[in-house]
C-alpha positions in Angstrom: 83.1 173.9 89.9 83.6 172.2 92.9 87.4 170.3 93.7 86.2 166.6 94.0 89.8 167.1 96.6 87.1 168.4 99.2 85.6 164.3 99.4 89.0 163.7 100.6 89.4 166.6 103.9 89.1 165.8 107.2 87.1 168.5 107.9 84.3 167.0 105.2 85.1 163.8 106.9 83.6 165.7 109.9 80.8 166.9 108.2 79.4 163.6 107.0 79.9 162.2 110.4 77.9 164.7 111.8 74.8 164.4 109.5 75.5 167.1 107.5 76.9 171.2 106.6 73.9 171.9 108.5 75.0 169.6 111.2 78.3 171.1 112.0 76.7 174.1 111.7 74.8 174.2 115.0 77.6 172.4 116.8 80.0 174.8 116.3 78.0 178.0 116.2 78.6 179.5 113.2 76.1 179.7 109.7 76.3 176.8 107.7 77.2 179.2 104.7 80.8 179.6 106.8 81.4 176.2 107.4 80.5 175.3 103.2 82.3 177.8 102.6 85.1 176.3 104.7 84.4 172.8 103.4 85.6 174.3 99.7 88.4 175.8 100.7 89.7 172.7 102.6 90.0 173.6 105.6 89.3 176.3 109.0 90.4 178.7 111.0 92.5 178.0 113.9 90.4 178.2 116.7 88.0 175.9 115.0 90.7 173.7 113.8 90.9 173.5 117.5 87.6 172.4 118.6 87.2 170.3 115.9 90.2 168.5 117.6 88.4 168.2 121.1 85.2 167.4 119.5 85.8 164.4 117.0 90.3 163.5 117.7 90.9 164.9 114.4 94.5 166.8 114.2 93.9 170.7 114.1 97.0 169.9 111.2 95.0 168.1 109.6 91.4 170.8 109.3 93.5 173.8 109.1 93.0 176.1 105.5 95.5 173.8 103.5 99.2 177.0 103.8 98.7 176.9 107.3 99.3 173.0 106.8 102.4 173.4 105.4 103.6 176.0 108.1 102.6 173.1 110.7 104.5 170.4 108.5 107.2 172.7 108.1 108.1 172.7 111.9 107.5 176.4 112.4 105.7 175.6 115.2 104.2 173.2 117.3 101.5 172.5 118.9 102.2 173.4 122.7 103.3 176.5 121.4 100.1 177.1 119.8 98.2 176.4 123.0 100.2 179.2 124.1 99.1 181.9 122.1 95.3 181.0 121.9 93.3 180.8 124.6 90.7 178.2 125.4 87.8 177.5 123.7 
């Protein structure tokens, strides 16, 4: 069953903005099935969150998987520290 919370996710709002899951998949260079999986999970891998943040201005903390959001909000890692460990996209 489809979770109604999906419609409130930051990722779904980006999908609406670009027009479709297929359109976002093309922008990110992944399959639409991958984007659909992310939409259902209400989050994306961190590297994709950073890329989406750069493209659409949505904070990466709102785009990552829910468990990772808790990690960010607990203050366990800063955006600056994160950038140090991840290569530029």
